[in-house]
N, C-alpha and C positions, 0 to 999 in steps of 0.2 A: 497277411493276412487268410488266405489259404492255410499256409501250412499252422497256425495256430487254430482257425476251423478243424482241422483235420487231426489234432492232437486231440482235441474237444473229443473230438469224434471216436477215434482210435486212442485212448488211454492210456499208459505204456508202453506205445510204440517207437521207436526209434526219429528222434524228430527228423525231420528233410532239411539239407541245408536250405538256409536262407542270402549266404552270402554275393558275390558278382560271377558268372558265368564261370570266368579266367583271371584269373591275378599272374603276373612276372614271376617264376620262382628265385627268392633269392635265399644266398645262403646257403646253407649246408639241408640236402635233400632230408626227409625223415617220414618216412611211407605212415609209421603209426600214427605220427601227430597231422598228417595230412588226411588220412583215409577219417581218424574220430573227429576232425572238422569237415568231412563228404567232400574234399577232393581229393584228388588222383594227380601226383604229375606226369607230364607228357610233353617232351621236347621242350623244356623250359620253361611252361606255363604248370599252373596248378589249374585244374578242369574239375566244375564239380560234377561229382558223380552222375547226374541224371542229366546234364549238358551231354557227359561222355556217350551215355546211354543212346543219348538223341544223335548226334553225330554218328554212332556206328553205324545203326540203323540206314541213314543216310546215305552215308557212304559206301556201306555192304550192298546198299539195292545199286545205286551209281555206278560200283564196280562189276555188277551184275550183266550191266547194259555195255562196258567196258567204258563207262562215261566219267570216271572221277576222276576230276582235275581240282588242283588247290585254290578252288574257286571262292568269290566273295560271298558269294549266297553260302556255301560253307562253311566260314568265319565267321557269320554273324550266329550259327547257330550257337557256337561256346567267344564268340564277343570278342573276336581276336583280331589281330591286323590278318591282311589274307598270306603278309611272308612269314607266319609262325606256322600257319596252316602246313607246309611239310612234315616240321618235324614232329608235329603232335600224330599228325598221320602213319608217317614212320614208325614212333611208337606203339602204335596202336594195332601194329601189325599188316601193314600196307608198305608193298615198298612201287619204290618209283621205275616205270617201262615207258623210260622215251619221256614225251608230253600225260601222261594218265598214270596215276596210280594204278594198282591191280592186290587183290586179295592172296600174300603168299599162302603157297600151296602146302595145307598140313602133312602132304606125305615126302613133300622135295627132303630128298637125302640133308642132312647135315654134316661135314665135314668132322673129323676127329678131330679138337684142337692138338690132343696126346700124341697125334700120331698122323 
């Protein structure tokens, strides 16, 4: 109902995704198809883009405090099993550091794969 009200108020805008917050990805990955449907492929799941934004905000806030765990409360944001969350967090650019996750340092030097 909220998506319909938004569309009425903002004619011509891009429709908001209305499906489940996450689905198990199956078959061949197709980023264009997923994006057209309002999803992003992350760690074996298709996650609705608005849920990705919500998860990222919460995860970065927890990471800044050194408290980012693949917890049931984070998994509820995207409606997935807690066991699926580590793959999603890694796909979003976090790295596992012992029992917690942390945001990767964007300034860290990457090894050159060609040599």
